[in-house]
N, C-alpha and C positions, 0 to 999 in steps of 0.2 A: 504494500500500500504506500501511496505517496500523499503527503499533505501539502496543500498550497495555501498560503496566507499572505496578507499584506500588513506590514508593521509601519507605524509612524516613528521616524527617527528625528529627534530634535538635535540640530547641530548648533554648537556654540560658535564655531568659526565662520559659519555662513550668515550669522546675524549681521545686520547692517551692511550686507553686500552691496556693491555699487549699483547693480542693476535692479535692486529691490526684488530679487527672485525669492521664492519661498525658502525658508531655512528649516521648516519642518518637512522632511522628505519621506515619501513613501518608499519602502523597500519590499519587493516581492520575494518571498521565500518558498523554495521548493525543497522539501525535506522528506527523508524516509519516515515511516510511521514510528519507528524506534530509533532514537539518536544513539549512535555509537561514539563513545569518547575517542578523541584524537583522529576521527575521520576527516578527510580533506574538506576545506571550505573553498568553494568556487564562486568567484564574484564576476558577474557579467557587466561590462561597461557599455551602455547604449551608444550607438553611433549618432552622427549628425541627423537632426530632424526626428529623433525618436524620444518618446516618453514611455512610461509604463503602459499607458493606454494604447499607444500605437503598437507596442510590442505584443499586445494581446490580440490585436485585430486579426481576424481570419480573412482569407481571400479565396475566391474561386480557383485561383491559380497556385497558391502556395499555403502551406501550414504556417501558423503564426510562430514567432520566435519562442514565446512562452510555452505554447502547447507542444512544440517540438522538444524543448528541454524536459517538459513534464513526461512526455512519452519515453524519452531516453531514460529517465529515472525509473519509470515503471518497468521498463524492459531489463533493468539491472545494469545498464551500460555505465552508470555513474556510481555503482556499488553503494557505499554508505555516505557518499558526499552530500553535503548541504549546498544548494545553489542560492545565491542572493543577487538580486538585480536592483540597484538603487535608481530612483528617478532623478536624473541629473540634468534635465533639460533647462536651458536658460533663455532669457529674453532674446539672445542672439541665435537661438535655434539649436544649440548643441553644446558640446563640452570637449575640451582637449585635456582635462584632468591635470592641469598645472595650477600653481598658485598665481593668481593674476590680480594686480591692483585695480584692474578695470572690470573684473567679473566676480572674483571671489577666491577663497583659499581652498580650492578643490582637491589639491594633492593632500593637504593636511586633513581635510574632511575624510578622504578615503583611508589614508594611512594611519592617522592618529585617533580618529573618532569611530568610523564605521567598522573597520576590521577588528579592533580590540573588543568592541561591543558584541559583534557577531561571534567572535571566538569564545567569549565568555558565555553568551546565551546558549551556544550549541556545543560547548566543550570541544571545539574544533582543534585539529592539529595543524598541518601545513596548509598554506594558502596559495591558490592559483587565480590569476586574472585572465579573462578572455573577452574578446569583443571584435567588432567589425568596423571598418573605416576609421573614424575618429576614436571609436572604442578600442579597435586594434592598436592604434597609435598609443592610446592610454595604457593598455595592458603592457606593451613593451616598455614604454617610458617609465611607468611607475615601478615595474619590476627591476629594471636596471638601475634606477635611482634609489631603490629601497630594498636591496636584496636580503636584508635581515628580516624584513616583514613579509615580502612576497617571495615565494619559493618556485614559482613556475608561471608561464604565461603562454597564451595562444593568440596570435594576431591573424585575423582573416581580412585580407584586402585592406590592410592598415594604411593610413596616410603616410606616404613617403615618396621620395623622388619629387620634391616640391617644384622643381623647375619644369617637370612634365605635368604635374597635377594642377598646380595653381596658376603658374605664369601664363599659359595660353588664354585664360579667361580675363586677364587684367584689362585689355582694351575695352571689352564689352562692359566690364564692371565700372570702369572710369566714366564711360559714356552715360551709364544709368545714374550714377551719383551726380554727374555734372548736370544732367537734365533736372534734377531735384535741388540743385544748388547746395549740396552738402549731405553728410551722412545722417544726421539726426532727422532732417526732413524726409530723407529716403526711408528711414526706419519707421517714422510716423505713418507715412503713406502705406508702407508694406503691411503693418499690423492693422491698418484700417481697411485694407483691400479685401474684397470678397473672395478673390481667388489668389492664394499665395503659392500655388503649385506651378508657377511659371518658371521655365528653365533659367531665364536671366535673373529673376528675383532670387532664386535659390543660390545661384552662383554668387551674387552680391552678398547675401546673408552669410553664406559659408565662408567667404573671404573676410568679412567683418568679424565673424566669430573667431576664426583662426588668428587674425591680427590682434584681437583682444587678449589672446593667450600668449602669442609669440612676441608681440611688440606692444605691450600695454603702456598707456600714458594717460592717467586720469585727467591731466590738465589739457589734453588735446581737444580741439574742436571737432575731431573726426571720430566721434562716438567713443571717446576714451581710449583711442589707439593711435599709434603711428603707422599709417599705411605704407606699404613698400613702394608707393607711387604717388605722384601729385595728380589728383583727379582733374585739376583744371588745366595743367600744362602737359600732362603725360610724362613728365620727368620721372625717371626711375631712381629710387632711393637705395643705392647700394648698401649704405650703412644699416638701413632697416632690414633689407633682404638678408644681410649677414646674420641678423638676430634670428630670422626664420630658419636659416640653414643650420644654425646651432642646434635646433630642435629636430631636424630631419633625421629619422633613423637610418636612412641611406648614407648619411654622412657622419653621424655621431657615434656609430657603433664602435669605432676604434677607441673611443674614450671610455668604453665600458667593458673592456675585455675581462678584467678581473671579476667584475660583478656578474657577468654572464656565466663565467666558469663556475660560480657558486650556485647557480640555479639548478634545480632538479630536472627541469624540462623547459625547452624553448622551441616554439613552433611558429612558423609563418606559412601562409599560402596565399595564392592569388590566381585569378583566372587570366588566361592568355588573351581573352577578348575583353578585358576590363575597359569599360567605357571612359574611365578617367585616366587611362594610361599608367595605372599603378604598377603594372608588371615591370616597367623599367626601373623604378625605384627598388622593387623587390630583388631584381637581378643584381643590381649594384650592391645591395645589402648582403645578398648571398655570397657574392664574390669576396667582400671584405671579411665576412665571418669565416668563410672557408680558408682564406689566406691566414687568418689569425689562429686557426686550429681549434676553434671553439666547437663544441658538440651542440648540434641543433638539428631540427627537422624542417625541411623546406619542400613545398610541393607547388607545382604549377598544374593547372587542370583546364580542360576545354569548357570555358564558361565566361560569363561577364561579371558584373558587379552586383546584380540583384538576384533575389530568390536563392540565397546561398545557405539557408539554415542546415541543409543536409551536410555541409562541411563540418558541422559540429561533431558528427559521428567519427570524423577522422581525428580531431584534436582532443576532445574532452575525455574519452575513455583512456587514451594514452596518458593524458595529464594525470588523471585519477590514479592510474597504476603507478606512475612515477612518484606520487605524493603519499601513497600508503606506506606507513611506517610500522 
């Protein structure tokens, strides 16, 4: 038997966050009927554009993220592991799980608040993170930055190779912001619009969200961020782009060799037809890790960026096995 519940988690560090997002956060829990002490704790980090509600949504074309995980647990694929998924959506549409003066202290929230509370509640042992796109970025980034707290991670189509992922959209984004004469006016119109699922709108919002984590500046008039471009003139800001590159897994893995060696399990995968060209960042990362002699699992498969819940059957059972002590 599997029990599904939603708990309200009160965060101290997210109080008074700059975006006035909720600091009482829902956390979905998928757990075995009987809790086994020292069983693994798996934490799923939602990707861009996802809340707990959206992760529960069923589609005629694909099973929901939450129901897929529940079915995996019911089949015994996750053994005695407890799975927790926090609702981390922000006013900017997503989260990259870093501490940001412009968004909130989300790394501290996950590492110092949420994980200790969940480990205490469920008498958990080792901890693994997993996620897709921005959630995959967060799983890798938090793991290599906090190897004493995180013991494993799985990144599915994680954000990386920023020059291929973000850069191609910048001209279209600059034009959209220029038409509205600024970021705040653009955001106001976006949240007041009846249809937000427009391709250009989502590109702008995704870039603003990333900028708020990679190059935050609360005193900026550009939505509390320093954008890597001047939306009026088109001038590229190399100094700001360098801040983004510091966070790019395809570039920064060389700085985390020792941390990755201490992990029980490291997993990346990506579809060769990924619509956001993420395959190139993954290939660069794979090359760096292989040359460093680090043990990891990397897979490419014939698919795109969407409808990838089935990839969890590749990563999570292997992660659980690695974390069982």
